[in-house]
N, C-alpha and C positions, 0 to 999 in steps of 0.2 A: 504494500499499500504505499510506504514511503517512498520505494521507487517511483511508483507510479506518479504520486504527486510532485516530484522534484522534475521528474520528466513534463509535465504539464508546466510548470514554473516556467522551466528552461525555453520550453516552445513558444510562451506568452511572450518571453523577453528577446527569446532569437528570431522568432517568426512570429510576429503580430498581426501579419495579414492571413497566417494559414487557419484561424478557425473561421473566417470568413468564404474558406476555399470553396466549399461545397453548397453554401447557399446563404441565404440571408437569417441574421440571427432573430429567433421571435421569442426571446424570452424576456422577462422582465425586469433582471436585475441591471446596473449600470454595466454596459460594456467597458471591458479591460477589469472586472473585478472578480473574486473568486468569494464563494458564500460558503460558510460552515455554521451550524448548529451546535448549541450547548448539548452538553449529555444530559439525559435522565434516566433513571434506573427502573424496570420494568420487574417486578417479583412474580414468575411464575411456577404454579403448581402444580405437579402431576398426582393425581389423586386416583388409587385404587379401592372400590368399595366391593364385598363381596355380598351376593345377595343368595339367600336361600330360602328353596319354595319347600313346604310341606306339605305332603299329601297323604290327608287321613286314610285308614285302611277302612275297606267296606265294612269289617265287622268290629268296625271299634265301639259300637254302643252294646258289644257283647262281651268286651275285654274282662268287664268285672265281673260278669255271670259266671263266665266259663273258665277263663283263667286267673281270676282274681288279682287284676291289675288296674290301674289305670291309665288311661291314654287320651290322647289328644283327639278328638271327633270332630275337627272343622281344619280346613285347609288355610294356609296362611303364608305370609310374604314377609321376610325381614332382610334389614339391611345393615352391616356393619363395617364400618371404616376398618381397611385392612391396611394401607401406607399412605404416607404424604411426602413428596418429593419436592424441596423447595428449589429454584434456580435463579438468581438475580441476572438479569439481560441487561445491556446497557444499549439505547435508540438513541436517534436523534430528535432534540425537543425541538418542534417547528415553529412554537411560539418564541423561542429564542433565538434568531437566524440574524447573523450578522455577516458584513462585508468586509475583505481585504484586498488590498491593490496588490498585485505579484510584481515582485520586481522591487518592490520598498524593503529596504536594511531590516533585516528581524524577520522578514514575512517567512522565510525559507525554515526558519526555526522554530516558528511560530507553529507551521501546517506541519511539520515532525512532533510535534508534542500530541499527537491526535489519541496515544496510546494511553496520556496520561490525562485524558478528561475533556480535550479540545477535538471536537469530530465532527466529519464534513457528514453528509446526508446517508452516504453508502457505507460506514464505519461499524453502525450498530450491529448487533448481535441478536437476530431475532428467532434464533433456534429452530427446531423443527416442528412441522404440522402435526399436532395430536387428533387422531380419530378413535371413536370409542363405538363398540360393535356389542349389543346386547339381546340375547334371543329372548324371544316372546315367549309369556309363559303357557306352560301345555297343562293336560290334565295328567292325574295320576293314571300309570298302567298296570293294573294286577291281573291283566288277562292269563298273563303264564305261572303263576303263582298256583299253587295246590294242585290236587292229582285227581281230586273227589268228583264225579259225576252231577251235573247239574241237573239231572232229573232223578225222580222217584218213582216207585210202583205205590199205586193206591188200589186199593178191595173197594168197590162201590157194587151196594145191592141195590139192584132192579128189580121191578116189581111187572110182571104180566099177567093179562087175564087167560085162563083155559079152560075151555068149552067142556063141560061133562054131558051126562045123558040129561040132566035137567037144569042146569045153570051154570053162569061163569063164576069160576073160582079165581081167587087171586094166588099166585105163587111167586116164590122168589128167585132171584134168578143171580149169583154173583159172577163179578165181572173185574176183572185188573184192568186199569188204564197208567197210562203214564202220562206224570203232570210234573209240571217246574217246581222244585222244592223251593220252601221259605225260605228267605237271607237267615233267620234262625238257624234252620237245620243246617244249610252249609257252615255256618259259624259253629255249631256243635262238632259239625265231623272234622273240622280244621281244628280244634281245640282237642279233640281225639286224638289225632294225628299227633300235634306236638308233645302230648302227655306220652304216647306209644313212643315215639323218638327218642325221649327220654329214658323209659323203663329200659330202652335196648341197651342206650349207653351206660347205664347201671349195671345191665345184666352183663357185658361186654366188660366192663372192667372187674367186675366181682368174681368172672368165671363161670356166671350162671346161666349158660349157653349151651346148645347143642354142637355149636361150632366151637372150635379152637382158634383165637387170634393172641400173636404175639409178633413185639419187633414193628417195624416198619405196617405189618400187616393190620395192627390193633390202632396204630396212629392213623392209616386211612380210614379207618372203616368209621372210628371216632369224628374225623375231621367231615366226612361226608355227613353223618348225622347230623353234626350240628351246623352244616349249611341248610341243609333241609330244615331244621329245627328254623332259622334267622330266618329263611324264604317262607315259610308258615307264620311265623310272627309276624311279619309284616301286613298282613293281612289285618291285624287288629292294631297293632302301633304306627302302619304307615312306614314312609321311608321320605326324605330328605335328597332334594338335588342343590347343587350351589354352581354358581357361576359368576365370573368375575366381570366389574365393570370398569373402567377405564376413561379418566375424563381430564380435559387440562385447563385450569385457570388461570388468568391474570388479573395482578392487582397494581396499578400504579400510584403511588403515594403521592399525594397534593397537599402543596404548602397550605391551600386554602383550608384542608380538612384542621380546624384548631386541636379536636379531639384527638386525632390521627389514630382513629379504629376504623376497620373496613370489614366488612363482610368478605371473606375469600372467595365461599361456596358453600351450599347447603345439601343438606341428606335427609330425601324424604323416604316416609314408610312403605310409599306406593311405586315410586318412582327412583328411587335412588339418589345418585348425585344429579344435581341441579343447578342452576345458576345461582348468584347471589341475589340477583331480583325475583327471585320464584319462591315467595313466601308459606309454599307448603311443607317447605322443607326445614329442618332445624338448621340454625346458623353456625359457622364456625367462623370465629372471629379471630382478626390478626390486628395487634396492638403494635403499632410502631413508635418507639421511641427516642428520638434523637439526642445523640450526644452534643454538648454545647460545645460551637467553637469558638477557641478564647480568640481575641486580638493579638495581632500581629505584634511584635516588639522593633521597635527601632524609630526614626525620625527621618523621615524625607522631605524634600521640599518638593512643592507643588508643580510640574513643567507645566509650560505656556505652550499654545502651537505645535502640538504634537498627536501623533497617530497612536492609538492604542488599541488593544485586541482586549475581548473580554472572554473570562473562563468560569468554570465553577470549581467551587473548594466543595466535595461531597462530604455530608454529615455522617457518622458514623451511627448506626443506628439499630437499637435492640428488638429484635421481632420478637412476639408472642403470637403460637396459633394455638387457640382455645375453641372448646366447644360451650363454651360460657362457662363451664366450672373447671373442669380437667385440662391442664397443658398438654399438648399434642406434638408442638414443635417450638424450639426456641432456636436463635443464631443472632449472629453481628453481619452486618451488610453495611457499606457505603451505599447511600442513598442521595445524588445529586441534587434532586431538584429540591431537598430538604437542607441544601447547605448552604454557602454564600460565594456571591458572585464579585469577583473581585478582576482589576487589570494590568496589562504592561503593554511597556511602552513598542512600537515598532518602529518607528524614525521621525527623528527631529525634522523640524523644518528651517 
């Protein structure tokens, strides 16, 4: 960057007509000047939240009756903050833009100081674009859990008329029909399977079984029974799925904010991470406390009829990010726009 700036300055000095070689100047700045902007600090937050979808089991209402346990019987969604990373970036403050004349004594060294706080429009570090993707919530899938049939056989008694010699008589006829099992019947069968798995494990461990298991074979059988029991238990206890949500939020401290407290982002119970202006979420507050910049020591006589350049001295600030009560993140960062402006001489007339 310094090499490019020096090259441009030398081009202005040695070849003043070169800038008009390709066409007419259409800018608004005076011809023959170079503009620069004072720096400002942008605080960028990369935030990660975890979304947890809970799907209640279809037999949750019967968990207490058949298994003696209390379980959640409603679907739910919850969000929790997983991580927060803060990165300070420097960009041009277009509200504080100044002009300099190339070729003047001190101009080249002035433009070479860009890394120390004097920047042009292209010097700012804007970071990378952040995208977030979040899957739409679905419904719980319990279709492949359990091995019992959904149908059962019921005996129905029918009546029909039978004619004899003198009259019609009513006789009973037994007929079996296939009907759908009730939800409680299926829950009872699933509970019976869970209890049978537990009994089999005890029998295998104690050796009270016709088959003999030892070593790795016993461990494999016990593990398989554990897996089957857990699968059947989800029909009562339900299960959870988690996904990750990532978003980027920027905070630009302003000297006009007297309290220096900003809403960095919000966390909603329904939508997860949302912007600072979305009041549906809980706010995460950023407090910026600038350290006082002491006055410079020494006596300098003011000069008359001089050209000068303006630059910024950043204020070192203590940053605290909280959820209103708990501290989430803290750091010390130089913030240019909360500091002071000063000048130095370019050349004397």
